Backbone bond lengths (Angstrom), bond angles and torsions (degrees), N, CA, C in turn:
res aa  C-N    CA-C-N  psi(-1)  N-CA   C-N-CA  omega(-1)  CA-C   N-CA-C  phi
1 M - - - 1.450 - - 1.549 114.45 -
2 L 1.347 110.46 -41.69 1.460 114.76 175.91 1.568 113.02 -64.73
3 T 1.321 112.27 -34.46 1.451 117.89 -179.38 1.535 109.63 -67.75
4 E 1.274 119.95 -37.79 1.506 122.81 179.75 1.493 109.48 -67.04
5 T 1.360 114.97 -41.99 1.470 118.77 -178.67 1.521 111.05 -60.96
6 K 1.340 115.16 -43.73 1.436 121.83 178.42 1.482 112.46 -61.75
7 E 1.305 114.99 -42.66 1.478 119.96 -178.55 1.480 110.37 -68.71
8 T 1.321 117.75 -38.03 1.512 120.75 177.72 1.464 109.68 -63.52
9 K 1.382 117.82 -43.04 1.503 120.51 -178.27 1.521 111.20 -64.67
10 D 1.383 112.10 -35.16 1.453 114.36 -178.92 1.532 111.69 -70.28
11 Q 1.326 117.61 -28.43 1.416 119.82 178.93 1.554 114.52 -67.93
12 H 1.307 114.05 -28.43 1.544 117.94 179.47 1.490 113.56 -96.21
13 T 1.293 118.29 -5.86 1.476 120.64 -178.82 1.466 112.85 -107.39
14 P 1.286 124.01 117.70 1.450 121.52 179.25 1.511 111.70 -56.79
15 S 1.382 115.18 136.22 1.450 118.28 -177.57 1.538 112.24 -85.55
16 T 1.311 119.05 -21.16 1.507 122.48 -177.96 1.497 108.63 -132.98
17 S 1.402 114.07 166.55 1.442 116.94 179.92 1.517 111.51 -69.77
18 S 1.322 118.23 -20.16 1.473 120.08 -179.21 1.460 112.47 -72.20
19 E 1.378 117.29 -18.99 1.454 119.89 -176.99 1.529 110.73 -96.67
20 I 1.354 118.20 1.02 1.497 120.79 175.53 1.477 109.09 -77.58
21 P 1.355 119.22 133.54 1.449 123.94 -176.65 1.504 111.05 -60.64
22 D 1.287 118.09 143.75 1.530 123.59 -179.81 1.529 109.20 -66.34
23 E 1.319 119.00 -28.63 1.474 120.64 -177.56 1.552 110.96 -62.30
24 W 1.350 116.06 -24.98 1.456 118.13 179.74 1.530 112.70 -64.90
25 F 1.346 117.21 -26.46 1.459 121.09 -177.54 1.526 113.60 -93.64
26 K 1.348 116.62 -9.08 1.481 119.04 -175.63 1.555 106.60 -84.76
27 P 1.341 118.13 128.65 1.444 118.55 176.92 1.544 110.29 -69.75
28 K 1.291 113.69 146.91 1.403 115.67 176.47 1.542 114.24 -68.22
29 E 1.306 116.14 154.57 1.507 119.60 -172.50 1.574 107.47 -63.66
30 K 1.263 117.34 -39.23 1.480 120.18 -177.67 1.578 111.09 -66.75
31 D 1.321 113.89 -39.24 1.485 119.21 176.54 1.496 112.16 -63.98
32 A 1.402 115.69 -37.74 1.453 119.43 179.29 1.516 109.50 -66.58
33 E 1.332 119.02 -42.32 1.431 119.99 177.42 1.535 113.88 -63.19
34 S 1.340 115.69 -37.11 1.445 118.30 179.95 1.537 110.68 -67.22
35 A 1.384 111.68 -38.73 1.513 114.43 177.10 1.464 112.72 -64.91
36 E 1.334 118.58 -35.03 1.412 122.46 -179.20 1.545 109.12 -68.57
37 T 1.310 117.17 -34.87 1.451 120.33 -178.83 1.525 109.82 -70.63
38 V 1.332 117.12 -35.04 1.467 120.46 -179.18 1.510 111.65 -71.59
39 V 1.317 118.54 -35.56 1.453 120.12 -177.38 1.540 111.61 -86.46
40 R 1.332 117.69 -9.05 1.473 119.87 178.68 1.500 110.96 -62.82
41 P 1.360 120.91 132.87 1.450 119.62 -179.04 1.453 113.60 -63.64
42 S 1.337 119.33 138.92 1.417 122.68 179.78 1.527 113.78 -78.12
43 L 1.312 115.26 153.60 1.485 119.07 -177.71 1.546 108.05 -85.10
44 S 1.318 112.19 149.48 1.471 119.40 175.35 1.501 108.10 -79.43
45 Y 1.314 114.63 173.84 1.559 120.79 -176.92 1.483 108.73 -60.49
46 W 1.372 122.24 -43.92 1.351 125.40 -175.82 1.534 112.82 -76.58
47 Q 1.298 118.27 -32.71 1.419 123.08 174.53 1.500 112.17 -67.12
48 D 1.306 114.63 -39.10 1.469 119.34 178.85 1.534 109.49 -70.81
49 A 1.318 117.75 -37.15 1.498 121.20 175.79 1.460 110.52 -63.67
50 W 1.340 118.62 -41.55 1.512 119.14 178.32 1.505 110.09 -65.77
51 R 1.320 117.14 -38.75 1.467 120.07 179.85 1.541 109.59 -60.71
52 R 1.318 113.65 -43.56 1.523 117.67 178.76 1.492 113.14 -66.69
53 L 1.361 114.76 -40.30 1.492 115.82 178.56 1.474 113.33 -65.65
54 R 1.348 117.77 -36.08 1.445 119.78 179.70 1.553 111.53 -64.82
55 G 1.310 116.97 -25.83 1.437 120.70 178.01 1.538 113.02 -78.75
56 N 1.301 114.95 -8.67 1.468 119.84 -179.76 1.573 106.59 -95.14
57 T 1.354 115.57 99.67 1.454 120.97 -175.01 1.527 111.77 -59.88
58 L 1.310 118.02 -46.37 1.448 122.44 -179.05 1.498 112.80 -61.93
59 A 1.332 117.29 -46.19 1.484 120.17 178.31 1.489 112.93 -64.04
60 M 1.325 118.54 -37.29 1.472 123.93 177.79 1.551 111.55 -67.19
61 G 1.334 111.12 -36.58 1.525 116.25 176.62 1.503 110.41 -65.73
62 G 1.370 116.60 -36.68 1.488 118.69 178.34 1.504 110.09 -71.44
63 L 1.317 118.29 -37.15 1.479 119.41 178.10 1.518 111.79 -65.11
64 I 1.338 118.17 -42.25 1.454 121.23 177.39 1.451 113.14 -60.53
65 F 1.365 114.94 -44.64 1.468 120.81 179.69 1.571 110.07 -60.26
66 L 1.310 117.04 -42.39 1.492 121.08 -179.32 1.479 112.93 -68.06
67 I 1.377 114.26 -36.02 1.521 115.41 175.52 1.589 110.76 -65.81
68 V 1.385 114.68 -46.24 1.462 116.57 176.54 1.539 113.27 -59.05
69 L 1.297 115.82 -40.94 1.485 123.05 178.51 1.506 109.39 -60.84
70 G 1.349 117.04 -47.39 1.484 119.57 177.23 1.563 113.84 -60.13
71 L 1.326 114.96 -41.26 1.509 117.83 -179.45 1.524 109.44 -67.10
72 M 1.323 116.28 -43.09 1.466 120.91 178.15 1.500 112.04 -63.76
73 A 1.345 117.38 -36.14 1.455 120.38 177.49 1.545 112.63 -63.99
74 I 1.348 112.55 -35.85 1.444 117.32 179.79 1.560 113.69 -76.72
75 F 1.319 112.27 -47.74 1.458 116.95 -167.07 1.578 110.67 -103.00
76 G 1.259 118.63 -16.14 1.522 122.48 -179.35 1.485 113.25 -56.02
77 P 1.338 116.25 -57.16 1.495 116.34 -178.51 1.525 113.28 -69.54
78 I 1.363 116.93 -22.79 1.492 118.81 179.94 1.527 112.11 -68.20
79 F 1.394 113.93 -42.99 1.446 117.23 -175.79 1.539 112.40 -89.79
80 S 1.260 117.61 -4.45 1.472 120.00 177.68 1.497 110.64 -74.65
81 P 1.338 117.98 140.85 1.521 117.96 -179.61 1.477 110.95 -80.43
82 Y 1.316 120.57 -3.35 1.502 125.85 -177.15 1.528 107.25 -108.06
83 T 1.339 111.44 158.66 1.555 117.91 178.07 1.492 106.62 -104.50
84 V 1.283 117.99 168.08 1.378 125.73 -175.52 1.600 112.53 -78.45
85 S 1.308 116.96 -23.94 1.439 120.82 -174.54 1.514 115.79 -114.09
86 D 1.406 119.21 -28.65 1.399 121.93 -176.08 1.561 110.51 -74.68
87 G 1.299 113.57 130.27 1.457 116.02 179.08 1.547 111.51 -109.82
88 N 1.333 112.80 172.15 1.461 123.23 -179.01 1.525 108.21 -139.90
89 L 1.319 119.03 92.25 1.437 122.64 -170.38 1.531 112.78 -56.27
90 P 1.326 120.42 -37.63 1.525 118.59 176.81 1.502 113.67 -61.05
91 E 1.357 117.80 -17.48 1.453 117.59 -179.46 1.496 111.80 -115.22
92 Q 1.351 114.80 32.73 1.505 117.69 178.00 1.494 111.93 -74.82
93 N 1.360 115.49 145.59 1.481 125.10 177.14 1.504 113.37 53.39
94 L 1.333 115.53 44.49 1.454 119.22 175.09 1.508 109.79 -86.50
95 P 1.343 120.99 139.01 1.476 122.80 178.82 1.548 107.31 -69.33
96 P 1.350 114.98 170.32 1.493 119.13 175.37 1.471 111.42 -59.13
97 S 1.329 114.80 135.60 1.474 121.60 -177.96 1.545 108.11 -151.01
98 A 1.353 115.58 -174.51 1.405 120.46 179.13 1.526 112.99 -67.32
99 D 1.336 114.56 -32.29 1.511 119.80 179.58 1.555 110.90 -78.94
100 H 1.343 114.89 -39.67 1.481 118.87 -178.44 1.520 103.75 -127.00
101 W 1.291 117.25 101.53 1.442 122.71 -175.70 1.503 114.06 -60.58
102 F 1.297 118.35 -37.68 1.501 122.98 179.31 1.539 110.17 -106.79
103 G 1.299 119.68 13.79 1.440 123.55 -176.20 1.561 113.79 77.22
104 T 1.352 114.48 -165.46 1.452 122.86 -179.81 1.489 109.22 -129.95
105 D 1.314 115.33 163.44 1.456 121.24 178.71 1.525 110.03 -99.06
106 N 1.375 115.77 -169.50 1.477 118.77 -177.15 1.481 116.58 -69.21
107 L 1.371 117.02 -10.89 1.435 121.68 176.76 1.536 111.18 -106.35
108 G 1.302 118.61 7.43 1.469 122.82 -179.01 1.513 114.95 75.85
109 R 1.306 116.53 20.16 1.494 122.87 176.49 1.508 109.86 -82.05
110 D 1.254 117.39 144.68 1.496 123.99 -178.93 1.538 108.05 -74.12
111 V 1.322 114.90 119.61 1.497 119.70 178.91 1.503 113.43 -68.78
112 F 1.312 116.05 -32.22 1.480 120.93 179.12 1.520 109.27 -61.68
113 T 1.334 118.41 -47.06 1.456 121.04 -177.83 1.548 108.03 -68.64
114 R 1.303 118.83 -41.80 1.452 121.59 -179.33 1.486 111.10 -66.61
115 T 1.324 120.33 -31.13 1.470 124.37 -179.65 1.501 107.85 -64.36
116 W 1.310 117.62 -50.54 1.473 121.96 -177.60 1.487 113.99 -70.17
117 Y 1.324 114.84 -34.25 1.536 117.78 169.17 1.507 111.50 -62.51
118 G 1.344 117.08 -39.88 1.421 119.56 176.88 1.529 110.37 -65.42
119 A 1.296 118.80 -34.09 1.493 122.35 174.42 1.491 112.24 -58.70
120 R 1.372 114.42 -42.23 1.436 116.89 178.63 1.566 111.23 -60.39
121 I 1.346 118.39 -45.08 1.410 122.08 -179.02 1.514 109.16 -62.35
122 S 1.370 118.95 -50.12 1.418 121.80 -175.59 1.539 111.66 -61.90
123 L 1.327 118.21 -47.47 1.439 122.35 -178.57 1.522 110.86 -63.85
124 F 1.356 115.57 -40.33 1.459 120.29 178.79 1.511 110.86 -62.13
125 V 1.300 116.57 -47.13 1.484 119.59 -179.69 1.543 110.05 -63.12
126 G 1.379 115.94 -46.74 1.471 118.75 -178.38 1.539 112.72 -61.53
127 L 1.361 116.62 -43.43 1.461 119.43 -177.36 1.566 110.24 -71.49
128 M 1.316 118.32 -39.73 1.430 120.66 178.28 1.567 111.95 -64.24
129 A 1.314 115.84 -39.05 1.454 119.68 178.48 1.508 108.41 -67.36
130 A 1.323 119.52 -37.77 1.516 117.75 -179.21 1.476 110.06 -73.12
131 I 1.366 120.27 -34.81 1.454 120.85 179.63 1.506 111.16 -67.91
132 I 1.322 118.63 -42.64 1.480 121.77 178.38 1.549 108.57 -65.08
133 D 1.260 117.61 -43.89 1.436 122.68 178.93 1.551 110.67 -58.77
134 F 1.318 114.58 -35.57 1.472 121.73 -178.71 1.557 108.84 -67.66
135 F 1.307 117.45 -51.32 1.400 118.26 -173.72 1.587 110.10 -68.36
136 I 1.291 115.53 -46.45 1.506 117.50 -178.49 1.496 110.03 -69.19
137 G 1.337 118.23 -47.83 1.480 119.27 -176.13 1.508 114.92 -66.54
138 V 1.383 114.38 -38.15 1.484 116.09 178.07 1.479 113.77 -68.57
139 T 1.323 116.67 -38.57 1.472 120.28 -177.50 1.533 108.57 -69.03
140 Y 1.343 116.77 -48.55 1.467 122.90 -176.72 1.555 107.66 -64.41
141 G 1.323 116.24 -54.99 1.501 116.96 -177.39 1.544 113.08 -64.36
142 G 1.357 118.23 -34.29 1.437 119.95 179.10 1.531 112.79 -63.91
143 I 1.364 114.34 -43.13 1.441 119.33 -179.83 1.551 111.84 -68.01
144 A 1.349 114.57 -41.32 1.476 120.29 178.83 1.575 111.10 -61.95
145 G 1.309 114.81 -45.95 1.489 117.00 -175.72 1.524 108.68 -73.99
146 Y 1.299 121.54 -37.24 1.481 120.49 -177.50 1.462 113.19 -73.82
147 K 1.351 121.46 -39.81 1.394 125.06 -179.20 1.584 111.61 -70.53
148 G 1.325 113.60 -46.63 1.473 117.46 178.66 1.514 110.17 68.80
149 G 1.324 113.64 -167.54 1.520 120.27 174.28 1.450 112.44 60.79
150 R 1.383 113.28 -139.33 1.377 124.24 -176.00 1.559 112.86 -66.33
151 T 1.344 114.20 -38.06 1.476 119.41 -179.20 1.552 107.35 -62.92
152 D 1.367 116.05 -44.53 1.487 117.19 -179.57 1.514 112.06 -64.95
153 N 1.334 117.54 -37.58 1.457 120.51 179.61 1.549 111.71 -63.60
154 V 1.318 116.12 -42.39 1.496 117.34 -178.26 1.525 108.66 -70.17
155 M 1.328 116.62 -46.28 1.488 118.61 179.53 1.505 114.67 -61.66
156 M 1.332 116.95 -34.68 1.460 119.67 175.05 1.482 114.01 -72.41
157 R 1.248 121.33 -30.95 1.479 124.72 175.11 1.509 108.01 -63.53
158 I 1.333 118.02 -44.02 1.435 120.93 177.74 1.526 111.73 -60.27
159 I 1.360 116.02 -40.09 1.488 118.88 176.95 1.494 109.83 -63.87
160 E 1.254 117.30 -41.00 1.508 119.57 -177.33 1.497 110.70 -67.65
161 I 1.294 119.17 -31.43 1.431 119.67 175.53 1.546 112.94 -68.78
162 L 1.386 111.52 -44.75 1.485 116.12 176.98 1.610 111.51 -66.37
163 Y 1.313 113.72 -32.92 1.472 114.35 -179.64 1.505 113.71 -71.62
164 G 1.345 113.19 -23.35 1.503 118.22 -179.42 1.525 111.87 -82.99
165 L 1.337 118.71 -11.60 1.431 119.29 176.45 1.535 111.81 -72.31
166 P 1.313 119.68 139.98 1.437 120.26 177.15 1.575 110.99 -66.44
167 Y 1.347 113.49 114.43 1.453 120.18 -172.98 1.492 112.73 -55.91
168 L 1.385 115.36 -52.65 1.488 118.45 -175.28 1.559 111.30 -67.16
169 L 1.339 117.99 -31.34 1.441 119.70 176.47 1.470 113.12 -65.13
170 V 1.353 117.71 -42.83 1.393 122.94 179.44 1.538 109.60 -62.76
171 V 1.302 117.30 -44.35 1.467 119.13 -177.10 1.536 109.70 -67.56
172 I 1.291 119.81 -35.60 1.492 121.30 -177.87 1.545 109.60 -71.40
173 L 1.397 115.02 -41.32 1.428 118.42 177.63 1.554 113.37 -61.76
174 L 1.300 115.16 -38.15 1.521 117.47 178.21 1.507 110.85 -69.82
175 L 1.340 116.88 -37.51 1.422 117.36 177.33 1.517 112.42 -67.10
176 V 1.301 118.37 -34.26 1.461 122.41 179.94 1.564 109.20 -71.76
177 V 1.291 118.35 -38.94 1.460 121.65 179.46 1.522 114.67 -74.90
178 L 1.335 115.79 -43.19 1.452 121.34 -175.12 1.545 110.71 -90.38
179 G 1.274 117.47 -20.48 1.463 121.71 -177.65 1.505 112.70 92.19
180 P 1.291 116.53 145.63 1.471 120.96 -176.61 1.517 114.32 -68.88
181 S 1.306 118.41 121.57 1.449 126.86 -179.87 1.466 110.31 -161.67
182 L 1.378 117.56 168.62 1.458 117.51 178.51 1.503 112.57 -74.10
183 F 1.339 118.56 -30.51 1.462 121.27 174.84 1.532 112.41 -67.98
184 T 1.331 115.87 -38.21 1.465 120.61 178.40 1.501 111.25 -66.62
185 I 1.337 117.09 -40.61 1.501 120.38 177.48 1.517 111.42 -58.35
186 I 1.327 115.83 -45.79 1.495 120.97 -177.43 1.494 107.02 -64.93
187 V 1.348 119.67 -45.11 1.500 120.92 179.65 1.522 111.36 -60.09
188 A 1.339 111.57 -46.21 1.521 116.37 -179.19 1.495 114.66 -61.48
189 L 1.351 116.60 -38.49 1.421 121.57 -178.60 1.566 112.91 -72.32
190 T 1.314 115.56 -24.23 1.453 117.50 -177.86 1.517 117.29 -105.49
191 V 1.349 113.22 4.55 1.501 116.67 177.69 1.555 111.37 -62.41
192 T 1.334 114.33 -45.16 1.511 118.94 177.68 1.517 109.76 -118.98
193 G 1.301 120.75 -0.55 1.467 122.84 -174.38 1.492 111.41 -67.74
194 W 1.336 120.52 -23.83 1.501 123.84 -177.68 1.464 112.71 -76.40
195 V 1.382 120.35 -13.64 1.399 122.56 -175.05 1.519 114.49 -57.86
196 G 1.303 117.13 -44.55 1.430 121.55 179.90 1.520 111.72 -61.16
197 M 1.350 118.04 -43.09 1.496 120.66 177.91 1.458 110.44 -63.32
198 A 1.396 120.55 -40.25 1.450 122.54 -178.47 1.571 110.93 -62.28
199 R 1.311 114.67 -39.98 1.496 116.95 -178.50 1.520 109.88 -69.83
200 I 1.259 120.51 -37.48 1.463 122.22 178.92 1.569 109.32 -66.60
201 V 1.349 116.77 -45.53 1.444 118.99 -178.83 1.519 111.80 -64.77
202 R 1.368 116.24 -39.13 1.418 119.18 178.82 1.562 111.01 -62.62
203 G 1.329 117.46 -42.87 1.442 119.24 179.21 1.501 113.16 -62.03
204 Q 1.345 116.32 -40.23 1.493 120.02 178.46 1.527 113.33 -66.30
205 V 1.409 113.89 -41.24 1.472 116.79 179.84 1.555 111.21 -65.83
206 L 1.346 116.41 -39.38 1.433 117.88 177.95 1.584 114.02 -57.31
207 Q 1.332 114.43 -33.30 1.439 118.47 177.20 1.455 116.92 -75.14
208 I 1.421 114.45 -31.67 1.467 120.39 -171.82 1.530 112.62 -93.07
209 K 1.307 117.61 -24.77 1.500 119.00 -169.87 1.532 114.10 -69.50
210 Q 1.348 116.61 -10.82 1.504 116.89 176.48 1.512 109.98 -95.93
211 N 1.223 122.00 5.00 1.511 123.60 177.09 1.511 110.51 -68.57
212 E 1.301 115.54 161.22 1.468 122.56 -172.91 1.563 111.50 -65.03
213 F 1.359 115.90 -38.48 1.487 116.76 -174.92 1.488 109.26 -72.87
214 V 1.329 120.85 -27.81 1.470 119.71 175.00 1.573 111.45 -74.43
215 L 1.342 116.34 -36.03 1.424 117.74 -177.25 1.584 107.85 -73.35
216 A 1.331 117.01 -28.47 1.499 122.26 176.70 1.522 108.37 -66.04
217 S 1.308 118.58 -44.31 1.455 122.91 -179.51 1.521 108.23 -63.61
218 Q 1.314 118.71 -41.26 1.460 121.73 -179.37 1.531 109.95 -65.47
219 S 1.359 115.93 -38.33 1.454 118.28 178.85 1.509 116.16 -64.61
220 F 1.332 114.67 -26.77 1.469 122.41 178.00 1.509 111.32 -86.06
221 G 1.309 119.67 0.76 1.444 123.80 176.64 1.550 115.10 76.51
222 T 1.307 114.05 29.64 1.505 119.98 179.86 1.525 108.12 -69.91
223 K 1.294 114.11 143.47 1.448 120.58 179.71 1.532 112.56 -66.47
224 T 1.320 114.80 151.56 1.526 118.06 -176.24 1.534 110.14 -60.99
225 S 1.352 117.81 -43.76 1.368 121.43 -177.82 1.557 113.01 -59.50
226 R 1.302 115.22 -36.82 1.464 120.41 -178.15 1.556 109.94 -74.52
227 I 1.336 114.72 -37.63 1.480 116.98 176.84 1.499 110.85 -62.97
228 I 1.325 116.03 -43.35 1.507 118.39 -179.85 1.445 111.76 -67.30
229 R 1.369 116.66 -34.17 1.485 118.25 -176.37 1.520 111.94 -81.33
230 K 1.327 117.87 -36.67 1.463 123.71 -173.31 1.502 115.76 -95.09
231 N 1.372 115.36 -30.63 1.480 119.53 -173.75 1.492 114.91 -108.30
232 L 1.317 114.89 -41.75 1.464 119.26 -171.70 1.534 110.73 -89.51
233 L 1.346 118.93 -53.55 1.454 119.85 -173.64 1.515 113.35 -60.93
234 P 1.317 123.34 -39.29 1.455 119.89 -179.57 1.499 113.18 -62.83
235 N 1.408 118.34 -25.74 1.440 122.39 176.52 1.469 115.37 -87.10
236 T 1.323 117.72 2.90 1.427 121.98 178.46 1.492 113.95 -123.20
237 M 1.364 113.69 11.12 1.475 117.02 -176.31 1.515 112.68 -70.61
238 G 1.321 121.16 -25.24 1.439 122.84 179.38 1.546 111.89 -58.10
239 P 1.383 117.68 -58.82 1.458 119.61 177.19 1.508 113.19 -63.15
240 I 1.315 116.63 -30.76 1.517 116.71 -179.17 1.477 109.01 -70.10
241 I 1.325 121.42 -42.71 1.438 122.52 175.87 1.527 112.40 -58.54
242 V 1.286 115.58 -46.41 1.479 120.85 177.59 1.499 111.78 -57.52
243 Q 1.314 116.93 -45.32 1.464 122.26 178.21 1.560 110.82 -61.75
244 M 1.218 117.84 -39.03 1.478 122.45 -178.23 1.530 108.95 -67.54
245 T 1.339 118.59 -42.64 1.483 119.87 177.54 1.497 110.83 -65.66
246 L 1.291 120.14 -21.70 1.471 121.11 175.38 1.503 114.64 -89.84
247 T 1.337 115.06 -19.70 1.439 121.32 176.55 1.533 113.27 -74.98
248 V 1.309 115.99 -35.98 1.437 120.03 -179.19 1.526 114.64 -62.41
249 P 1.312 121.03 -48.29 1.483 119.64 178.18 1.550 112.21 -67.00
250 T 1.342 116.82 -30.38 1.454 119.62 176.13 1.517 111.24 -63.02
251 A 1.368 116.02 -44.08 1.461 120.08 179.12 1.518 110.51 -69.59
252 I 1.368 118.77 -36.02 1.485 120.55 -179.95 1.531 110.03 -65.67
253 F 1.308 116.43 -41.85 1.486 119.98 176.36 1.539 112.34 -62.52
254 A 1.366 113.49 -45.85 1.452 117.83 -180.00 1.515 111.42 -60.85
255 E 1.302 120.18 -42.62 1.436 124.86 178.83 1.558 107.88 -62.37
256 A 1.331 118.07 -46.73 1.449 120.06 -179.52 1.495 112.92 -61.56
257 F 1.337 114.49 -37.96 1.459 121.85 -179.16 1.548 110.59 -69.87
258 L 1.315 117.74 -43.33 1.453 120.36 178.16 1.559 111.83 -66.52
259 S 1.359 115.05 -40.57 1.447 118.92 177.43 1.533 109.76 -65.62
260 F 1.304 118.68 -35.43 1.470 121.30 179.30 1.564 108.99 -66.01
261 L 1.343 117.26 -31.26 1.464 121.73 178.23 1.475 111.95 -79.83
262 G 1.370 117.58 -10.31 1.438 119.67 -175.12 1.494 117.15 89.20
263 L 1.346 116.88 10.37 1.440 123.24 -179.76 1.479 113.89 -104.99
264 G 1.399 119.80 5.46 1.383 122.90 -178.23 1.507 112.16 -114.58
265 I 1.283 117.34 -129.55 1.450 122.65 179.27 1.538 110.36 -62.71
266 Q 1.324 117.12 135.62 1.435 120.08 -175.50 1.549 109.13 -106.04
267 S 1.335 115.27 151.64 1.449 118.73 176.49 1.491 109.97 -68.66
268 P 1.341 117.19 150.77 1.449 129.94 17.40 1.549 114.46 -86.18
269 F 1.353 116.10 -1.68 1.480 117.75 178.45 1.538 109.83 -69.00
270 A 1.293 116.11 158.34 1.424 121.59 -172.77 1.515 110.15 -116.71
271 S 1.346 112.79 141.55 1.426 120.06 164.19 1.560 104.38 -146.97
272 W 1.302 116.39 166.20 1.488 118.96 -175.75 1.498 107.87 -62.67
273 G 1.308 121.71 -37.25 1.445 121.95 179.39 1.469 112.88 -67.82
274 V 1.365 119.04 -41.31 1.462 123.24 174.65 1.570 110.89 -60.97
275 M 1.268 119.24 -43.71 1.487 123.44 177.95 1.513 110.40 -63.99
276 A 1.328 118.34 -40.15 1.454 118.61 179.38 1.514 112.07 -68.39
277 N 1.378 114.53 -35.79 1.441 117.36 177.14 1.491 113.01 -67.09
278 D 1.331 119.17 -40.27 1.406 125.05 178.39 1.552 111.92 -62.38
279 A 1.331 114.97 -34.64 1.458 119.23 -174.39 1.513 112.80 -89.32
280 L 1.304 117.98 -8.76 1.435 121.61 -174.31 1.493 112.54 -63.10
281 G 1.315 118.61 -38.03 1.467 122.16 -173.86 1.557 111.49 -80.20
282 V 1.295 119.72 -13.94 1.444 120.78 -173.18 1.580 112.64 -114.90
283 I 1.307 113.88 2.97 1.498 117.54 -174.69 1.528 109.59 -64.08
284 L 1.303 119.58 -31.19 1.482 119.53 175.16 1.463 115.68 -71.72
285 S 1.335 117.40 -14.68 1.440 119.77 -179.95 1.565 110.30 -81.32
286 G 1.277 121.07 -6.09 1.441 123.63 -179.42 1.498 115.22 102.78
287 D 1.298 118.99 -1.73 1.508 122.07 178.84 1.575 108.68 -79.94
288 W 1.267 117.27 60.09 1.443 121.08 -171.64 1.512 113.92 -63.78
289 W 1.386 117.05 -28.51 1.520 120.87 -175.40 1.479 110.56 -65.21
290 R 1.324 120.04 -29.49 1.479 121.90 -175.41 1.485 111.39 -65.60
291 L 1.333 118.50 -32.70 1.460 120.26 178.01 1.529 112.29 -99.35
292 F 1.341 118.93 -24.66 1.422 121.36 -177.30 1.478 113.49 -62.84
293 F 1.322 116.95 -51.06 1.494 121.10 -173.55 1.498 113.68 -66.31
294 P 1.362 121.93 -49.19 1.515 117.50 175.98 1.521 109.75 -63.03
295 A 1.274 120.54 -40.39 1.457 121.39 -176.26 1.564 109.23 -66.85
296 F 1.359 116.32 -37.60 1.471 118.60 178.44 1.479 110.04 -64.19
297 F 1.313 121.29 -47.25 1.428 123.79 -173.68 1.603 110.35 -71.65
298 I 1.301 117.46 -29.99 1.398 117.72 175.13 1.511 109.24 -66.79
299 S 1.296 119.24 -46.74 1.413 124.75 -178.72 1.588 111.34 -63.17
300 A 1.346 112.77 -51.16 1.468 119.74 -179.16 1.535 111.94 -60.32
301 T 1.312 118.66 -40.98 1.419 120.19 179.96 1.516 113.57 -68.08
302 M 1.337 116.33 -40.52 1.451 118.62 175.52 1.529 111.17 -65.71
303 F 1.330 118.45 -40.37 1.420 120.69 177.97 1.520 111.91 -61.61
304 A 1.321 116.20 -45.17 1.486 122.53 -178.51 1.500 111.04 -60.71
305 F 1.380 117.14 -44.29 1.492 119.18 179.40 1.499 111.64 -66.02
306 N 1.341 116.23 -37.60 1.500 119.37 -177.92 1.505 111.88 -66.99
307 V 1.376 115.60 -45.69 1.464 117.84 -178.02 1.580 109.66 -69.98
308 L 1.354 117.71 -32.32 1.430 121.26 173.66 1.511 110.66 -63.15
309 G 1.327 114.77 -44.43 1.503 116.48 178.98 1.536 113.24 -63.63
310 D 1.357 116.42 -38.01 1.405 120.91 178.67 1.608 108.90 -64.25
311 G 1.358 115.71 -45.21 1.428 118.78 177.37 1.521 113.89 -63.09
312 L 1.278 116.66 -36.56 1.546 120.53 177.36 1.507 109.50 -66.51
313 Q 1.327 116.02 -39.10 1.451 119.89 -178.16 1.538 108.65 -64.97
314 D 1.355 119.00 -38.99 1.460 119.02 179.80 1.544 110.26 -75.96
315 A 1.312 116.61 -29.64 1.481 117.54 -177.60 1.567 110.61 -79.51
316 L 1.284 118.07 -33.05 1.454 120.91 -175.79 1.500 115.05 -93.17
317 D 1.340 117.11 -5.54 1.508 119.22 -178.66 1.546 106.59 -78.40
318 P 1.318 120.74 115.55 1.462 121.36 177.52 1.524 114.61 -56.65
319 K 1.323 116.76 -28.87 1.520 119.29 -177.10 1.501 110.96 -70.37
320 L 1.361 116.77 -19.24 1.508 118.22 -179.28 1.513 109.99 -102.44
321 R 1.296 121.67 8.17 1.464 121.96 178.66 1.500 110.09 -74.90
322 R 1.332 117.97 140.19 1.444 124.34 -179.97 1.554 109.59 -104.51
């Protein structure tokens, strides 16, 4: 009996490696896919953020709109056959047509050309305000958060005083004292505009400065400026970028509002606020295009920057990474 059992077992068990089926050595398809996933190179922080941003349709739409707006602001007035200030009285208040795509104003000036020239002014003011706020706010907030203690208390009290000042009142007073000009608008918008950036950077630095890599740099005697520049700021760039995208539309709207009040860009130069102010008195006469186009681009630009900022916040937040 034992002999039969042994013989039966030997019949079902291959005696040599040549008799082993080839299927035993073939990896399963699922295992192959898993192995491929493991060896696939991982994405960096910025690559993953870009992947997440591309998945946000609304944010990408805002980004595309802003790119097109920037290109038209640069090249639109260049390729237009009309100038921003020269008028043609026989062609005043013409509706949109093949010759004047956005119509003309009460002096016969081409609204299409003036709209894109106004985009230059608005985008320049917004970007300059964001850049100045970045340098002042990041430097001030980084020092306050890293130093801590009494230095932080004194610096934050200064911020609270500036934050308590009426923002619009300060801007108007500076424009009245210094006179309306593009330079004055930028200075007025950045006098207290950097406060929000400084508070955000300070909060981020307070969270990061206790990490091991910062303590290691301190133990090696690294200078404070180098620690802030090399260790702290790169890890706070996400909130900083989001804050900058929200600063630009705020500055654009402020410039348009001040120009609308007559405290910003002066005629014959064009900005969206100046164009809206010029069209306000004649909108009841049926010249709707004179107010529609500057108002539309102010609203669309602010909406694009805000949805882009929301998309960047979702993409750059490590807590939301998959």
